N, C-alpha and C positions, 0 to 999 in steps of 0.2 A: 396148528403151527407149534412146532417144538420150540423150546427155549432158545433164544438167540443172545449171544454175547459179542458185542463189538469192542475191539481193541482200538483205541482212538488217541490221537495227539491233536490238540486244538490247532486250528489254522493249517491243517494239512489235508491231503486228499481224503482222509477218512471222514472229514466233515461232510462230504457229499453223501456218504453212506448213512451217517447220522441223520441228515436231513431226509433222505429217502425212507428210512425206518419210521420217522415221525409221519411222513406222508402216507405210508402204507398202513399206519395205525395198527401195528402188530406189537405184542409185548416183547420187550428186549431189555437187556442190561448193558451198561457201558463200563469198561475199565479204561481209565485215562492213564496214559504213559507220558513220561517226560521226553522231550526231544533231546535225548542224550544217549550214552553208551548202553543204557538198559535195553535198548532195542537190538543190541548185539548179544544179549545174554542168551544162554542156552534155552531158558524158559520161553523167551519170545521167538527165537529162531525155530523152535518146534512148531510155532504157529504160522510164521511167515519166514521161510528160509532166506529171503532177501534182506531181512532186518528192517522192513518198512511197515508202516500202517497204510491201509487198514488190514486187519485180520478179523475174520468173522467166524465165530464158532457156532455151528448149527448142524443138527442131524448127526452128531457124534464125530464131526471132523472140522477142520479149519479151512476156510476159503480165503484166498488173497487175490489181489489185483482188482481195482475198483470197477473196471468195465465188466469183468466176469461176475463180480458180486452183484452188480446192478442187474445183469441179465438173469442170474440165478434167483435173486429175490423176486423180481417181477414175474418170472415164470411160476415160482412157487406160490405166490400170493394171488396171482391172476389179475393184477392191477398195474397200471402205469407203464406197461410195456407195449410192445406190438408183436404179436405172435407170428411165427413163420406162416407165410401165405397172406398176411395182412398187407394191404396196399401201401401202408407207410412203414413196413418192416425195415426196408433198406435205409430209408432216411433216418429212422429211429436209431439204427445201429451206427450210422455215420455220425450223428450228433453225440451219442453216448461216448464214442471213442474219440471224437474231435475234442472233447473236454480234456483229454490227456495231452493233446498238442498244446493247448493253452496252458495247462498246468506245468508242463515241462519248461516253458519259457518263464513262467512265474517262479518256478523252483530255482532256476538259474539266477534270477534276480534276488530271490530270498537268500541264496547261498552267498551272493556278493554283498548284500546289504546287512544281513543278520548274522550269518554263520561265520563268515570271514571278518573278524572284528578289526583287524589291523589294515590300514590303508594300503600297505605294500603288498598285501595278499590279493587285492582286487585288481581286475582289469576293467578300466573305464570303457574301453572299446567293446568288450564282450557285453557289459551291462547295457550300453547304448543299443547294441544289436538286438539283444534279447527284449528290451523294452519296445523297440520298433517292431519286432515280430509279434509281440502282444497286440500292438496297434493293427497289424495286418489281420490277426485273428478277429479283432473287434470289427474290422471292416467286413470280413466275411459274414459275420452274424448280421450286421446291419443290412447287408445286401440280400440276405436270404429271408429275413423276417417279413412276413406279409400279413400276419394276424396277431392275435393276442399271445400265442405260444409258438414254439418252433414247429409243431405239427398242428393237426386239426384241433387238438385239445391238450391240456396240460398232461405231461408225462414225465417219466424218469429222465428223458433227454433234457428237459428244462432244469431238472435238479442237477444233473451232471455238469451241464454247461454253465448254469447259474452259479454254482459253487466255484467253478474255475474262474469265471469272470470276477466274482467277488474277491478272490485272492489276487488276480492279475491286475485289477484296477489300482492296486497300491503302487504300481510301477508305470502304468500308462492310463491316463484319464480317459473316461468314456467320451468326454468332449462333445463335439457336434455330430452325434450319432443318435438322432431322436428316437428311432425305432428300438435301438439297443437300450437306450436309457429308459424308455417306457416299459419295455419287457422286463428289465431288471427291477424296476419299481414294483411291477406285478409280482415278481418272485419274492421280493422283500416283504410284501404285504401278506404273504401266506403264513399261517400259524406254524407250519412245519419248519419254515425258514427261521422264524423267530426263535423257535424252540432249540434249533440246532446251532445257531450262530452266536449265542452268548458265551460268556465265560472268559477265561484267561486267553491272552493272545501272545503269539511269538513276536509280534511286531511292536516296536516302540513308537512308530509313527503311522499316521493314516495314509500318508503318501511319501514316496521316496523319489526325489528328483534325480535324474541322471544328468550330472554336470557335463 
């Protein structure tokens, strides 16, 4: 495995790549960026032209978009993915990319509660809608879970969705969803999760109520 450098902002989508790298047990380094205009600098735009994290430097180039990075890493290492032709390949892809649906709703709530600091900038209606949509995503996971993990065994799908749920539950409680709660507890018990999820946070609160 060639050297890997992850460009990362805490409490962002790049956290799921950080968790995955720990689970894959490959050597890597991390460069932490601030959630500010430095992501629009020429230096960072050369790594991710959208000015977002993650960006992953590997094999002499930069990769971006979390779903793509997850697929690339799992194929390269040969672990935690589901190869083409595998019976669970389609479901694995669905879960990996469903994490982005959850994250988009969480990002909208983060924008309203964290980034837009003045009350007049926020839309209470939009925040309520986005928090409710997180709840619908939680319902989908609850309804689909039938074992310890999303598929027949732990995979990068659990990493992708688990990180998204970890972020989204700041805006909608897991509540009375016992399968989701138990699965999330299993995710949190993993050493890779613990290694990736510490450090500084964008959030000043554990939970943000939508009034």
